[in-house]
C-alpha positions in Angstrom: 9.7 18.0 4.6 9.6 16.1 1.4 12.5 13.9 2.5 10.8 13.2 5.7 7.6 12.1 3.8 9.7 10.0 1.4 11.6 8.3 4.0 8.4 7.7 5.9 6.6 6.2 2.9 9.5 4.0 2.2 9.9 3.3 6.0 6.5 1.8 6.6 7.2 -0.1 3.4 10.3 -1.5 5.0 9.2 -1.7 8.5 6.8 -4.5 8.0 9.5 -7.0 6.9 11.8 -6.1 9.7 9.6 -7.0 12.5 12.3 -6.9 15.1 12.8 -3.2 14.4 8.9 -2.6 14.5 7.7 -0.9 17.7 3.9 -1.4 18.3 1.8 0.3 21.0 -2.1 -0.1 21.3 -4.2 1.6 23.8 -8.0 1.8 24.2 -11.0 3.0 26.2 -12.0 0.0 28.3 -15.6 1.3 28.4 -16.2 1.2 24.8 -18.7 -1.4 23.2 -16.6 -2.5 20.3 -19.2 -4.8 19.1 -21.3 -1.5 18.1 -18.3 -0.1 16.1 -19.4 -1.6 12.7 -19.1 1.2 10.2 -16.3 3.6 9.6 -15.2 6.6 7.6 -11.8 8.5 7.2 -11.2 12.0 8.5 -9.3 14.3 6.2 -5.5 14.0 6.0 -3.7 16.7 8.0 -0.2 17.5 8.7 2.6 15.4 7.4 -0.1 12.9 6.1 -1.6 15.6 3.9 1.8 16.0 2.1 2.0 12.5 0.6 -1.2 11.6 -1.2 0.2 8.2 -2.4 1.3 7.2 1.0 -2.1 8.1 2.5 -3.7 6.2 -0.2 -1.8 3.1 0.5 -2.3 3.1 4.3 -6.1 3.8 3.7 -6.5 0.9 1.3 -4.8 -1.4 3.7 -6.7 -0.2 6.6 -9.9 -0.5 4.7 -9.4 -4.0 3.4 -8.3 -5.3 6.9 -11.2 -3.7 8.8 -13.6 -5.2 6.2 -12.0 -8.6 6.7 -13.0 -8.1 10.3 -16.6 -7.3 9.4 -16.5 -3.5 9.5 -18.0 -1.6 6.6 -17.0 1.7 5.1 -19.8 4.2 5.4 -19.6 7.7 4.1 -23.2 8.5 5.7 -23.5 8.2 9.5 -20.5 5.9 10.4 -20.2 4.5 13.9 -16.3 5.6 14.1 -13.8 7.8 12.3 -10.4 7.0 11.5 -7.6 9.7 11.7 -3.9 9.1 10.9 -0.7 10.8 12.0 2.6 10.3 10.2 6.1 11.3 11.2 9.6 10.7 10.3 13.1 11.5 11.7 16.7 10.8 11.0 18.9 9.5 13.8 22.7 9.2 13.9 24.8 6.7 15.8 27.9 4.6 15.6 30.3 5.4 12.6 32.0 3.9 9.7 35.4 4.7 9.0 38.2 4.3 6.4 41.9 5.0 7.1 45.3 4.5 5.6 48.6 4.4 7.3 52.1 4.1 5.9 55.4 3.6 7.8 58.5 4.7 6.2 61.9 3.7 7.6 64.4 6.4 7.8 68.0 5.7 8.8 68.9 3.1 11.3 66.6 3.9 14.2 64.0 6.2 13.0 60.7 5.6 11.5 58.1 8.1 10.2 54.5 7.3 10.0 52.0 9.0 7.8 48.3 8.2 8.5 45.0 9.4 8.0 41.3 8.5 8.3 37.8 9.6 8.1 34.7 8.5 9.8 31.1 9.1 9.2 28.1 8.8 11.5 25.7 6.1 10.4 22.4 7.8 9.7 19.1 5.7 10.2 15.7 7.0 9.1 12.7 6.1 11.3 8.9 6.5 10.6 6.0 6.3 12.7 2.4 5.7 11.8 -0.5 6.3 14.4 -4.2 5.3 13.9 -6.9 6.9 15.9 -10.3 5.6 16.1 -12.7 8.2 17.3 -16.6 8.0 18.1 -18.3 9.7 15.2 -20.8 11.5 17.3 -18.6 12.7 20.3 -15.2 12.7 18.5 -13.9 11.0 21.6 -10.9 8.7 21.0 -11.7 5.1 21.9 -8.8 3.0 20.3 -5.1 4.0 19.1 -2.3 2.1 17.6 1.2 3.4 16.9 3.8 1.6 14.8 7.4 2.8 14.5 10.2 1.4 12.6 13.5 1.8 10.7 13.1 3.2 7.1 15.2 2.0 4.2 15.1 3.9 1.0 14.7 2.4 -2.5 11.6 0.2 -2.3 9.4 0.0 -5.2 5.6 1.1 -5.0 4.6 -2.7 -4.8 7.1 -3.4 -2.0 5.9 -0.4 0.0 2.3 -1.7 -0.3 3.1 -5.1 0.8 5.1 -3.8 3.7 2.4 -1.3 4.8 -0.2 -4.2 4.5 2.2 -6.1 7.0 2.5 -3.1 9.4 -1.3 -2.3 9.4 -2.0 -6.0 10.0 0.1 -6.0 13.1 -1.6 -2.8 14.2 -5.1 -4.1 13.7 -4.4 -7.5 15.1 -5.4 -5.9 18.4 -8.7 -4.6 17.2 -11.1 -5.1 18.4 -9.5 -5.8 21.7 -10.1 -9.1 23.3 -11.6 -8.5 26.8 
């Protein structure tokens, strides 16, 4: 589980720079009055999100800043909407890399003996997914949702992770509020 969360944390950091490998999906309730959604608060982290406090902190910070830039205000008391997040990660295997050696040894006039060997290894790719859910604070009804998935690449520094998370969140929130 820790490996998945570490991969996820780094994955979102890298996914923002690798836009072609970033998959985005946004959906919303067309009956929602988005102009009335001015104040927000966060729901407690659950599931995989609860397991990585630093990743959650980075994502929340990015969402908070970008929503505030859109005129939304954090409000611990009586917000218009609540934000929940889901995090997940997985490893996929495909293709392979290989190394091989082959030696031919001539024996006599017509014979040839060949010795060879090789080894292949499946290519492992780590993928991470972030889902942001915006819910009406009173009814808890979902009214807007964005999902981002992308390849994960280990080794990013905390600063690189934050920059890339900012990029991913910016792409997600570019469609909030929806343009009707």
